[in-house]
DSSP file (Angstrom, degrees, kcal/mol; ACC not computed):
  #  RESIDUE AA STRUCTURE BP1 BP2  ACC     N-H-->O    O-->H-N    N-H-->O    O-->H-N    TCO  KAPPA ALPHA  PHI   PSI    X-CA   Y-CA   Z-CA
    1    1 A M     >        0   0    0      0, 0.0     4,-2.2     0, 0.0     5,-0.2   0.000 360.0 360.0 360.0 -37.5   73.0   68.3  -14.8
    2    2 A N  H  >  +     0   0    0      1,-0.2     4,-2.3     2,-0.2     5,-0.2   0.889 360.0  51.6 -62.4 -39.9   73.4   68.7  -11.0
    3    3 A D  H  > S+     0   0    0      2,-0.2     4,-2.5     1,-0.2    -1,-0.2   0.876 108.3  51.4 -65.9 -37.4   71.4   65.5  -10.4
    4    4 A L  H  > S+     0   0    0      2,-0.2     4,-2.3     1,-0.2    -2,-0.2   0.926 111.6  46.3 -65.9 -44.2   73.7   63.5  -12.8
    5    5 A R  H  X S+     0   0    0     -4,-2.2     4,-2.0     2,-0.2    -2,-0.2   0.908 113.1  50.3 -63.6 -41.4   76.8   64.7  -11.1
    6    6 A K  H  X S+     0   0    0     -4,-2.3     4,-1.5     1,-0.2    -2,-0.2   0.912 110.9  49.1 -62.8 -42.8   75.3   64.0   -7.7
    7    7 A D  H  < S+     0   0    0     -4,-2.5    -1,-0.2     1,-0.2    -2,-0.2   0.894 110.3  51.1 -63.7 -40.3   74.4   60.5   -8.8
    8    8 A L  H >< S+     0   0    0     -4,-2.3     3,-0.6     1,-0.2    -1,-0.2   0.881 113.6  43.1 -66.7 -38.3   77.8   59.8  -10.2
    9    9 A F  H 3< S+     0   0    0     -4,-2.0    -1,-0.2     1,-0.2    -2,-0.2   0.716 114.4  49.8 -81.5 -20.3   79.6   60.8   -7.0
   10   10 A E  T 3< S+     0   0    0     -4,-1.5     2,-0.2    -5,-0.2    -1,-0.2   0.202  75.8 134.6-105.2  16.3   77.3   59.0   -4.6
   11   11 A I    <   -     0   0    0     -3,-0.6     2,-0.5    -4,-0.2    -3,-0.0  -0.466  44.3-149.8 -66.5 131.1   77.2   55.7   -6.3
   12   12 A K        -     0   0    0     -2,-0.2     2,-0.3     2,-0.0    -2,-0.1  -0.891  14.8-126.4-102.8 131.3   77.6   52.8   -3.9
   13   13 A K        -     0   0    0     -2,-0.5     2,-0.6     1,-0.0    -2,-0.0  -0.594  18.2-148.8 -79.0 134.7   79.4   49.8   -5.1
   14   14 A I        -     0   0    0     -2,-0.3     2,-0.2     0, 0.0    -1,-0.0  -0.909  13.3-133.9-105.7 123.5   77.4   46.6   -4.6
   15   15 A K        -     0   0    0     -2,-0.6     3,-0.1     1,-0.1     0, 0.0  -0.519  20.1-120.4 -75.4 140.6   79.5   43.5   -4.0
   16   16 A S        -     0   0    0     -2,-0.2    -1,-0.1     1,-0.1     2,-0.0  -0.551  39.1 -96.0 -76.6 146.1   78.5   40.4   -6.0
   17   17 A P        -     0   0    0      0, 0.0    -1,-0.1     0, 0.0     4,-0.0  -0.344  22.5-143.1 -64.2 142.6   77.6   37.5   -3.8
   18   18 A T  S    S+     0   0    0      1,-0.1     2,-0.6    -3,-0.1    -2,-0.0   0.802  88.8  58.8 -75.9 -28.6   80.5   35.0   -3.3
   19   19 A K  S    S-     0   0    0     -3,-0.0     2,-0.3     0, 0.0    -1,-0.1  -0.895  85.4-135.2-106.1 121.4   78.1   32.1   -3.4
   20   20 A K        -     0   0    0     -2,-0.6     2,-0.3     1,-0.1    -2,-0.1  -0.555  19.1-127.9 -75.7 134.2   76.2   31.7   -6.6
   21   21 A S        -     0   0    0     -2,-0.3     2,-0.7     1,-0.1    -1,-0.1  -0.642  21.6-121.9 -82.4 138.3   72.5   30.8   -6.0
   22   22 A K        -     0   0    0     -2,-0.3    -1,-0.1     1,-0.0     3,-0.0  -0.686  22.0-141.0 -83.8 118.2   71.3   27.8   -7.9
   23   23 A E        -     0   0    0     -2,-0.7     2,-0.1     1,-0.1    -1,-0.0  -0.601  24.2-112.6 -76.8 134.4   68.5   28.7  -10.2
   24   24 A P        -     0   0    0      0, 0.0    -1,-0.1     0, 0.0     2,-0.1  -0.413  33.0-121.3 -68.1 143.8   65.8   26.0  -10.3
   25   25 A S     >  -     0   0    0      1,-0.1     4,-2.1    -2,-0.1     5,-0.2  -0.305  21.5-108.1 -79.5 167.9   65.5   24.3  -13.6
   26   26 A F  H  > S+     0   0    0      1,-0.2     4,-2.4     2,-0.2     5,-0.2   0.904 119.9  51.5 -62.1 -42.9   62.3   24.2  -15.7
   27   27 A I  H  > S+     0   0    0      1,-0.2     4,-2.5     2,-0.2    -1,-0.2   0.907 108.8  50.6 -63.3 -42.6   61.7   20.6  -14.9
   28   28 A Q  H  > S+     0   0    0      1,-0.2     4,-2.2     2,-0.2    -1,-0.2   0.904 111.0  49.4 -62.1 -40.4   62.1   21.2  -11.1
   29   29 A S  H  X S+     0   0    0     -4,-2.1     4,-2.3     2,-0.2    -2,-0.2   0.909 110.3  50.3 -64.8 -41.8   59.6   24.0  -11.4
   30   30 A V  H  X S+     0   0    0     -4,-2.4     4,-2.7     1,-0.2    -2,-0.2   0.918 110.9  49.2 -62.6 -43.3   57.1   21.8  -13.3
   31   31 A F  H  X S+     0   0    0     -4,-2.5     4,-2.7     2,-0.2    -1,-0.2   0.885 110.1  51.4 -64.8 -38.2   57.4   19.1  -10.7
   32   32 A K  H  X S+     0   0    0     -4,-2.2     4,-2.3     2,-0.2    -1,-0.2   0.922 112.1  45.9 -63.7 -43.7   56.8   21.5   -7.9
   33   33 A V  H  X S+     0   0    0     -4,-2.3     4,-2.6     2,-0.2    -2,-0.2   0.920 113.9  48.7 -65.8 -43.4   53.7   22.9   -9.5
   34   34 A L  H  X S+     0   0    0     -4,-2.7     4,-2.6     2,-0.2     5,-0.2   0.914 111.2  50.2 -62.2 -42.5   52.4   19.4  -10.3
   35   35 A F  H  X S+     0   0    0     -4,-2.7     4,-2.4     2,-0.2    -2,-0.2   0.924 111.8  47.8 -61.3 -45.0   53.1   18.3   -6.7
   36   36 A A  H  X S+     0   0    0     -4,-2.3     4,-2.4     1,-0.2    -2,-0.2   0.917 112.7  48.9 -62.8 -43.5   51.2   21.3   -5.3
   37   37 A D  H  X S+     0   0    0     -4,-2.6     4,-2.5     2,-0.2    -2,-0.2   0.903 111.7  48.8 -63.4 -41.5   48.3   20.7   -7.7
   38   38 A I  H  X S+     0   0    0     -4,-2.6     4,-2.8     2,-0.2    -1,-0.2   0.913 112.2  48.5 -65.3 -41.9   48.1   17.0   -6.8
   39   39 A M  H  X S+     0   0    0     -4,-2.4     4,-2.4     2,-0.2    -2,-0.2   0.905 112.5  47.9 -65.7 -40.9   48.2   17.8   -3.1
   40   40 A I  H  X S+     0   0    0     -4,-2.4     4,-2.3     2,-0.2    -2,-0.2   0.913 113.9  47.5 -65.6 -41.4   45.4   20.5   -3.4
   41   41 A S  H  X S+     0   0    0     -4,-2.5     4,-2.5     2,-0.2    -2,-0.2   0.918 112.1  49.5 -64.7 -42.8   43.3   18.1   -5.4
   42   42 A F  H  X S+     0   0    0     -4,-2.8     4,-2.4     1,-0.2    -2,-0.2   0.904 110.6  50.8 -62.5 -41.6   43.8   15.3   -2.9
   43   43 A D  H  X S+     0   0    0     -4,-2.4     4,-2.4     1,-0.2    -1,-0.2   0.909 110.4  49.5 -61.4 -43.6   42.9   17.7   -0.1
   44   44 A N  H  X S+     0   0    0     -4,-2.3     4,-2.7     2,-0.2     5,-0.2   0.909 110.5  50.0 -63.4 -41.9   39.7   18.7   -1.9
   45   45 A V  H  X S+     0   0    0     -4,-2.5     4,-2.7     2,-0.2     5,-0.3   0.929 111.7  47.4 -63.7 -45.3   38.7   15.1   -2.5
   46   46 A I  H  X S+     0   0    0     -4,-2.4     4,-2.3     1,-0.2     5,-0.2   0.926 114.4  47.4 -62.3 -44.1   39.2   14.1    1.1
   47   47 A G  H  X S+     0   0    0     -4,-2.4     4,-2.3    -5,-0.2    -2,-0.2   0.919 114.8  44.8 -63.6 -44.6   37.3   17.1    2.3
   48   48 A V  H  X S+     0   0    0     -4,-2.7     4,-2.1     2,-0.2    -2,-0.2   0.923 114.9  47.2 -68.0 -44.3   34.4   16.6   -0.1
   49   49 A V  H  X>S+     0   0    0     -4,-2.7     4,-1.0    -5,-0.2     5,-0.7   0.898 113.9  48.8 -65.4 -39.7   34.1   12.9    0.5
   50   50 A G  H  <5S+     0   0    0     -4,-2.3     3,-0.4    -5,-0.3    -1,-0.2   0.909 113.6  45.9 -65.5 -41.3   34.3   13.4    4.3
   51   51 A A  H  <5S+     0   0    0     -4,-2.3    -2,-0.2     1,-0.2    -1,-0.2   0.815 106.9  58.7 -71.9 -29.9   31.6   16.1    4.2
   52   52 A A  H ><5S-     0   0    0     -4,-2.1     3,-1.7    -5,-0.2    -1,-0.2   0.747  89.5-152.7 -72.5 -22.6   29.3   14.1    1.9
   53   53 A K  T 3<5S-     0   0    0     -4,-1.0    -3,-0.1    -3,-0.4     3,-0.1   0.877  70.3 -45.1  51.7  45.2   29.2   11.2    4.5
   54   54 A G  T 3 <S+     0   0    0     -5,-0.7     2,-0.8     1,-0.2    -1,-0.3   0.400 100.2 135.3  85.9  -4.1   28.6    8.6    1.9
   55   55 A N    <>  -     0   0    0     -3,-1.7     4,-2.1     1,-0.2    -1,-0.2  -0.711  41.6-159.7 -81.1 110.0   25.9   10.5   -0.1
   56   56 A F  H  > S+     0   0    0     -2,-0.8     4,-2.4     1,-0.2     5,-0.2   0.862  86.9  53.3 -61.6 -39.6   27.0    9.9   -3.7
   57   57 A G  H  > S+     0   0    0      1,-0.2     4,-2.5     2,-0.2    -1,-0.2   0.921 110.9  45.7 -62.9 -45.3   25.1   12.8   -5.1
   58   58 A F  H  > S+     0   0    0      2,-0.2     4,-2.8     1,-0.2    -1,-0.2   0.872 111.2  54.6 -64.5 -36.2   26.6   15.3   -2.7
   59   59 A M  H  X S+     0   0    0     -4,-2.1     4,-2.4     2,-0.2    -2,-0.2   0.945 111.2  43.0 -63.4 -48.7   30.0   13.8   -3.4
   60   60 A I  H  X S+     0   0    0     -4,-2.4     4,-2.5     2,-0.2     5,-0.2   0.925 115.5  49.4 -63.5 -45.4   29.7   14.3   -7.1
   61   61 A F  H  X S+     0   0    0     -4,-2.5     4,-2.6    -5,-0.2    -2,-0.2   0.926 112.5  48.0 -59.9 -45.4   28.3   17.8   -6.7
   62   62 A G  H  X S+     0   0    0     -4,-2.8     4,-2.5     2,-0.2    -1,-0.2   0.894 112.3  48.0 -64.1 -41.4   31.1   18.7   -4.3
   63   63 A L  H  X S+     0   0    0     -4,-2.4     4,-2.3     2,-0.2    -1,-0.2   0.910 113.6  46.8 -67.6 -41.5   33.9   17.4   -6.5
   64   64 A V  H  X S+     0   0    0     -4,-2.5     4,-2.5     2,-0.2     5,-0.2   0.934 114.1  48.1 -64.5 -44.9   32.5   19.2   -9.6
   65   65 A L  H  X S+     0   0    0     -4,-2.6     4,-2.8    -5,-0.2     5,-0.2   0.904 111.0  51.7 -61.3 -40.8   32.1   22.4   -7.7
   66   66 A S  H  X S+     0   0    0     -4,-2.5     4,-2.6     2,-0.2     5,-0.2   0.917 110.9  46.9 -61.8 -45.0   35.6   22.0   -6.3
   67   67 A V  H  X S+     0   0    0     -4,-2.3     4,-2.6     2,-0.2     5,-0.3   0.915 114.3  47.3 -64.6 -43.3   37.1   21.6   -9.8
   68   68 A V  H  X>S+     0   0    0     -4,-2.5     4,-2.6     2,-0.2     5,-0.8   0.940 115.7  44.1 -64.8 -46.7   35.2   24.5  -11.2
   69   69 A L  H  X5S+     0   0    0     -4,-2.8     4,-0.8    -5,-0.2     8,-0.2   0.907 117.2  45.5 -66.2 -40.5   36.1   26.8   -8.3
   70   70 A T  H  <5S+     0   0    0     -4,-2.6     4,-0.4    -5,-0.2    -2,-0.2   0.916 122.4  35.5 -68.6 -43.0   39.7   25.8   -8.3
   71   71 A G  H  <5S+     0   0    0     -4,-2.6    -2,-0.2    -5,-0.2    -3,-0.2   0.928 128.0  28.1 -78.8 -46.8   40.2   25.9  -12.0
   72   72 A A  H  <5S+     0   0    0     -4,-2.6     4,-0.2    -5,-0.3    -3,-0.2   0.839 130.6  28.5 -89.9 -34.6   38.1   28.9  -13.2
   73   73 A L  S  X<S+     0   0    0     -4,-0.8     4,-3.1    -5,-0.8     5,-0.3   0.201  79.7 114.8-115.3  16.8   37.9   31.2  -10.2
   74   74 A A  H  > S+     0   0    0     -4,-0.4     4,-2.4     1,-0.2     5,-0.2   0.909  81.7  42.9 -58.5 -47.9   41.2   30.5   -8.4
   75   75 A T  H  > S+     0   0    0      2,-0.2     4,-2.2     1,-0.2    -1,-0.2   0.931 117.0  46.7 -65.9 -45.8   42.8   34.0   -8.9
   76   76 A Y  H  > S+     0   0    0      1,-0.2     4,-2.4     2,-0.2    -2,-0.2   0.934 114.7  46.8 -62.3 -46.1   39.6   35.8   -8.2
   77   77 A L  H  X S+     0   0    0     -4,-3.1     4,-2.8     1,-0.2     5,-0.2   0.895 110.4  53.0 -64.7 -39.3   38.9   33.8   -5.0
   78   78 A A  H  X S+     0   0    0     -4,-2.4     4,-1.9    -5,-0.3    -1,-0.2   0.920 112.0  45.0 -62.0 -43.8   42.5   34.2   -3.8
   79   79 A N  H  X S+     0   0    0     -4,-2.2     4,-1.3     2,-0.2    -1,-0.2   0.900 114.4  49.1 -66.3 -40.2   42.3   37.9   -4.1
   80   80 A Y  H  X S+     0   0    0     -4,-2.4     4,-1.7     1,-0.2    -2,-0.2   0.905 110.9  49.6 -66.0 -41.7   38.9   38.1   -2.5
   81   81 A I  H  < S+     0   0    0     -4,-2.8     7,-0.3     1,-0.2    -1,-0.2   0.868 106.5  56.0 -67.5 -36.1   40.0   35.9    0.4
   82   82 A Q  H  < S+     0   0    0     -4,-1.9     3,-0.3     1,-0.2    -1,-0.2   0.849 111.8  43.8 -64.1 -32.1   43.1   38.0    1.0
   83   83 A K  H  < S+     0   0    0     -4,-1.3     2,-0.5     1,-0.2    -1,-0.2   0.774 120.3  41.5 -81.1 -26.9   40.8   41.1    1.4
   84   84 A H    ><  +     0   0    0     -4,-1.7     3,-1.5     1,-0.1     4,-0.4  -0.757  64.1 173.8-124.9  82.7   38.3   39.2    3.6
   85   85 A L  T >>  +     0   0    0     -2,-0.5     4,-1.2    -3,-0.3     3,-0.8   0.676  69.0  77.6 -67.1 -18.0   40.2   37.1    6.1
   86   86 A W  H 3> S+     0   0    0      1,-0.3     4,-1.9     2,-0.2    -1,-0.3   0.808  86.1  63.1 -62.1 -27.3   37.0   36.1    8.0
   87   87 A I  H <> S+     0   0    0     -3,-1.5     4,-2.6     1,-0.2    -1,-0.3   0.872  98.1  55.9 -63.8 -36.3   36.3   33.6    5.1
   88   88 A V  H <> S+     0   0    0     -3,-0.8     4,-2.6    -4,-0.4    -1,-0.2   0.913 107.4  48.3 -61.7 -43.0   39.5   31.8    6.0
   89   89 A Y  H  X S+     0   0    0     -4,-1.2     4,-2.1     2,-0.2    -1,-0.2   0.865 111.1  49.5 -69.0 -36.0   38.3   31.3    9.6
   90   90 A I  H  X S+     0   0    0     -4,-1.9     4,-2.1     2,-0.2    -2,-0.2   0.927 113.0  47.7 -66.6 -43.7   34.9   30.1    8.5
   91   91 A G  H  X S+     0   0    0     -4,-2.6     4,-2.4     1,-0.2    -2,-0.2   0.905 111.0  50.9 -61.8 -42.2   36.6   27.6    6.1
   92   92 A L  H  X S+     0   0    0     -4,-2.6     4,-2.6     1,-0.2    -1,-0.2   0.892 108.2  53.4 -62.1 -39.6   39.0   26.5    8.8
   93   93 A G  H  X S+     0   0    0     -4,-2.1     4,-2.3     2,-0.2    -2,-0.2   0.917 109.9  46.9 -61.1 -44.1   36.0   25.9   11.1
   94   94 A F  H  X S+     0   0    0     -4,-2.1     4,-2.5     2,-0.2     5,-0.2   0.908 112.1  50.3 -65.0 -41.4   34.3   23.7    8.6
   95   95 A I  H  X S+     0   0    0     -4,-2.4     4,-2.5     1,-0.2    -2,-0.2   0.924 112.1  47.2 -63.0 -43.9   37.5   21.7    7.9
   96   96 A L  H  X S+     0   0    0     -4,-2.6     4,-2.6     2,-0.2    -1,-0.2   0.895 111.1  52.2 -64.3 -39.4   38.0   21.2   11.7
   97   97 A L  H  X S+     0   0    0     -4,-2.3     4,-2.3     2,-0.2    -2,-0.2   0.934 111.9  45.1 -61.7 -46.7   34.3   20.2   12.1
   98   98 A V  H  X S+     0   0    0     -4,-2.5     4,-2.5     2,-0.2    -2,-0.2   0.897 112.9  51.6 -64.5 -40.3   34.6   17.6    9.3
   99   99 A A  H  X S+     0   0    0     -4,-2.5     4,-2.4    -5,-0.2    -2,-0.2   0.922 110.7  47.4 -63.2 -43.7   37.9   16.3   10.7
  100  100 A I  H  X S+     0   0    0     -4,-2.6     4,-2.6     1,-0.2     5,-0.2   0.906 112.2  50.4 -64.0 -41.0   36.4   15.9   14.1
  101  101 A Q  H  X S+     0   0    0     -4,-2.3     4,-2.7    -5,-0.2    -2,-0.2   0.906 111.1  48.9 -63.1 -40.9   33.4   14.1   12.7
  102  102 A L  H  X S+     0   0    0     -4,-2.5     4,-2.3     2,-0.2    -2,-0.2   0.908 112.7  47.2 -66.3 -41.1   35.6   11.7   10.7
  103  103 A V  H  X S+     0   0    0     -4,-2.4     4,-2.4     2,-0.2    -2,-0.2   0.944 115.4  44.6 -65.7 -47.3   37.8   10.9   13.7
  104  104 A I  H  X S+     0   0    0     -4,-2.6     4,-2.2     1,-0.2    -2,-0.2   0.909 114.1  50.4 -64.2 -41.6   34.8   10.3   16.0
  105  105 A G  H  X S+     0   0    0     -4,-2.7     4,-2.2    -5,-0.2    -1,-0.2   0.892 111.0  49.3 -62.7 -39.8   33.1    8.2   13.3
  106  106 A G  H  X S+     0   0    0     -4,-2.3     4,-1.6     2,-0.2    -2,-0.2   0.903 110.7  49.5 -66.0 -41.6   36.2    6.2   12.7
  107  107 A L  H  <>S+     0   0    0     -4,-2.4     5,-2.5     1,-0.2     6,-1.4   0.872 111.6  49.6 -64.9 -35.9   36.6    5.5   16.4
  108  108 A A  H ><5S+     0   0    0     -4,-2.2     3,-1.3     4,-0.2    -2,-0.2   0.890 108.2  53.2 -69.7 -38.3   32.9    4.5   16.6
  109  109 A D  H 3<5S+     0   0    0     -4,-2.2    -1,-0.2     1,-0.3    -2,-0.2   0.825 109.3  49.2 -64.7 -30.9   33.4    2.1   13.6
  110  110 A L  T 3<5S-     0   0    0     -4,-1.6    -1,-0.3    -5,-0.1    -2,-0.2   0.355 114.7-119.0 -88.4   5.5   36.3    0.5   15.4
  111  111 A D  T < 5S+     0   0    0     -3,-1.3    -3,-0.2     2,-0.2    -2,-0.1   0.764  84.2 117.6  60.2  28.5   34.2    0.1   18.6
  112  112 A I  S   <S+     0   0    0     -5,-2.5     2,-0.4     1,-0.2    -4,-0.2   0.748  79.2  30.0 -87.0 -29.3   36.6    2.3   20.5
  113  113 A L  S    S-     0   0    0     -6,-1.4     2,-0.4    -9,-0.1    -1,-0.2  -0.982  75.0-144.0-131.8 139.6   34.0    4.9   21.2
  114  114 A S        -     0   0    0     -2,-0.4     2,-0.4    -3,-0.1    -6,-0.1  -0.891  13.5-161.9-108.3 139.0   30.2    4.5   21.5
  115  115 A I        -     0   0    0     -2,-0.4     5,-0.1    -7,-0.1    -2,-0.0  -0.942  27.6-107.0-119.9 137.7   27.8    7.1   20.2
  116  116 A N    >>  -     0   0    0     -2,-0.4     3,-1.5     1,-0.1     4,-0.7  -0.324  33.7-118.2 -58.2 142.5   24.2    7.5   21.2
  117  117 A E  G >4 S+     0   0    0      1,-0.3     3,-0.7     2,-0.2     4,-0.4   0.832 111.7  57.3 -57.4 -36.8   21.9    6.3   18.4
  118  118 A Q  G 34 S+     0   0    0      1,-0.2    -1,-0.3     2,-0.1     3,-0.2   0.726 111.0  44.0 -70.9 -18.2   20.3    9.7   17.9
  119  119 A F  G X4 S+     0   0    0     -3,-1.5     3,-1.6     1,-0.1     4,-0.4   0.494  86.7  90.7-101.2  -6.0   23.7   11.3   17.2
  120  120 A K  G X< S+     0   0    0     -4,-0.7     3,-1.3    -3,-0.7    -1,-0.1   0.784  75.4  67.9 -62.3 -26.8   25.1    8.5   14.9
  121  121 A K  G 3  S+     0   0    0     -4,-0.4    -1,-0.3     1,-0.3    -2,-0.1   0.730  96.1  55.5 -66.5 -19.8   23.7   10.3   11.8
  122  122 A Y  G <         0   0    0     -3,-1.6    -1,-0.3     1,-0.2    -2,-0.2   0.593 360.0 360.0 -85.9 -11.5   26.2   13.1   12.4
  123  123 A F    <         0   0    0     -3,-1.3    -2,-0.2    -4,-0.4    -1,-0.2   0.349 360.0 360.0-124.5 360.0   29.2   10.7   12.4
């Protein structure tokens, strides 16, 4: 009884906000999710195609693996990555490596940059 009386006398009034927050509609939420999924898929395709370096077999394997990992194991992988942040840094390293290779390869294709013949296989 004492706790109830204490709670009643110590109630703090909470003012309602003067500005109503606009709740997103269902359609807006669907479009946001679709946009995010398309961007993630596009990112995966660019990464896999860049890493495959024109090898069709690697490209198909990478895309299938990407779809399976993204679709089936997304929640598990997200939780695992949150617990083991070193995986993020290794992934970032691979992404940066592929990006640098693509930029250097593109510059070499445009004859802006020349690459020694023994190193051309990496770009």
